[in-house]
Residue, then its C-alpha position, 0 to 999 in steps of 0.5 A: m844196703m840202706h840199712g847198713r848206711k844207716r845203722r853205721v851212721l846211728s852206731q857213732a851215737f852209742s859208742d862208750n863216750a856217747l853212752k856216758g854223755m847219754e847217762d848223765v841225761m838219764l840220771i836227770h830224769i831219773r833222779r826227777f821220777c824218783a822224787i816225784l814217786a817219794g811224794e806223789p799223791a793219788g790225786e783227784g779220784g785216785k786210790y789209796k792202800n794202807n794210806f799210800a797212793v797206788q801208782n800205775l808204773a806203766e804210766w810213770f815209766g812211760y813219762l820217764t822214757y819218753d823224757v829221756m829219749g826227747e833230750l837224747c833225740f831232740g836235745k829237749s825233754f818233753d817234760m811229761l814227768i812234771d806237766s800233765a798236759r804234755r802226757r797225751m804223746v805216750h797215747l799217740v805213740d801207741r795209737a801210731a803203732y797200732r794203726h801201723y800194725v792194723c795196715g800191715l795186716w791189711t794192705p789196702l787200708d794204706r794203699w787205697h786210703l781206706d784207713q781215713i774211713l774205716i779206722r779214722t779216729l785211729t789214723n787221726d791219732r797217728w797224725n797228730f803224733i806225726m805233726k807233733s814229731r815233725v814240729e819238734a824235728s824242725e825246731r831241733a834242725k833249725e836250732r842245730t844249724q844255728a849252733g854249728h860246731d856247738a851243737k849237743r851231740d845227741f841222736f839228731y846231731f848225728l842224723l842231721n850230718a849223716k851223709d851217703p858215702e856214694t852221693g855225699k847227700g844228707l837225710t831228706t826232711p821226711e827221712l829225718w822225721g822218720e828216723a827221729n820217730v823211729l828212735m823215739i818210739a824204740g828207745s822209749d816204748t820198749t824200755s818203759t815195757s821192760l821196766a814195768a814188767t820188771i816190777f810187775y814180777l818182783v812185786r809178785n814174787t817177794g823173795a826175789m824182791a827180798n834178794l835184790m834189795k839186799e843185793v843193792r842196798g849191800n853194795f851202795s850206801n848212797v843213791d848217788e853212787i849208783v851210777s854205771g860202771t863195774r859196781l852196777n854192772d856187778l849186780i848179778y842178781l839185778k841183772s838176772c831179775i831184769d832178764e827173766a822179766m824180759r824173758l817172760a815179757p819181751a818188749v817186742p814179743g811177736a814175729i819180726p818177719r824176714e822175706v826168704m831169699e832167693g833159692g828158698v831155705e829149709v827151716d826144721g824140715v820145712f822149705l820155705p820158698e823165696g819171698t815168703d815172710c817168716g819169723t818166730p816170736a821172741f814171746s814163744i822161744h822165751r816160753h819153750p821148755d826145751y830152752y827153760r825149765d819151768p818156763l812160766s815161772y819168774i826165776p831170776e836164779r835160772w841165769i846164775q850158774g849153780a843157784t837154787c831155783q825154787t818153784a811151787v812144785g820143788s827146786w832144781k840147781s842151775t848149770k853151766d849147760t841150763v844157763e848157756a841154753a837160756r842165753r842161746a835162746f834169749c832174744p829180747f833185742s832181736i839178734g844178728p846184724r839187724g839186732c837192737i843198735g841201742k840195747s846198751m843204751a836200754l840196759m844202762e836205763l834199766r839198771l839204773t832205774i831199777a837199782r835205784m828204786m830198790f835202793l830208795f824204796d819198799i815197793q808193794f803189790a796194790d791190785g791186780t791191774g796189769e795181770d793177765e788170766e794166767g798171772h803174768f804181765a798182760m801185754v797187747d802185741h801190736f809190734v810194740v806193746a800196749k800195757n797197763g800196770p803194775n799198780v803198786t804202793i811206794r814208801k821211802r825206804a827208812v834209812r838209819 
């Protein structure tokens, strides 16, 4: 009941009109992001390769997505892209999520406040994040109250004006903080993971990178033409590259548990009694050979009917059946009534960012940072993902 009420309230913030307003905010920060990468030095102690600065894109994508969500949630960017002193928030969010995961695995830590003894540093980082978020939320609530009807219709606007249809009451202050924090993490950390994973696989698969650059540069003559709409949505290879990265490196790779309801349920011949927590990791589904041929290979063409899928040991053609099977199993945003409410927003930010990078830059592999022992994007799952890399060199495209 509570989930349904909150989802109905927040769905207003993800309408078509609201998404257009989000795009304007995104483009401000994506332009800034691209301008910084075009001229960013390695900095003190930084690395160079072939006279070009080596950039850790996990870090830069984090700054970008948190700046976007700061403005969408609180009406004010965190300015992490331009102010290094503000970048600790990304680290604090990761630590807060990690503490949540640890306490979820061993509930006495939280119930008996043992976290303050056994994982004190982690708990302190979480509290630092909470306090920073509370300050932001309190300031934005005050500003919204003063602005009245002139307030910007961002996420915080809808949270502040949410009413329970039964009681007529709005969200309490703790609820307001909590919802703002969830939106902040859900809309930034996950998107930065998908952006980093996409570039990780592209720089290691130069054929796919070349095909994507050809598609983007062949459809746009100026970077400012790259906005959401039919032209961007029609870039089939762009969508396939992003989907294939999210398949191999889903931003929420672990199981999202659900409790079996009264009477129990049978799953694949196994009876699960009521009260059982169960779930299947997206990471496992996305690598299952029943749904994906050559499941450990990065093959954007698998999503395009009739395309030739090339691997190290041969090639095969995708068919209507293979594409449909892949789609049915694809769940980076979860599925059903509890699927990600911000899916359209995330995909818009992914397409805008990757397309503009492909148009503006030549991006090359720098080193193995962010690569696991099997050559895939290294992720540490604690609900959200801890990641590092890819490390790349970026040079401005020579435009004739």
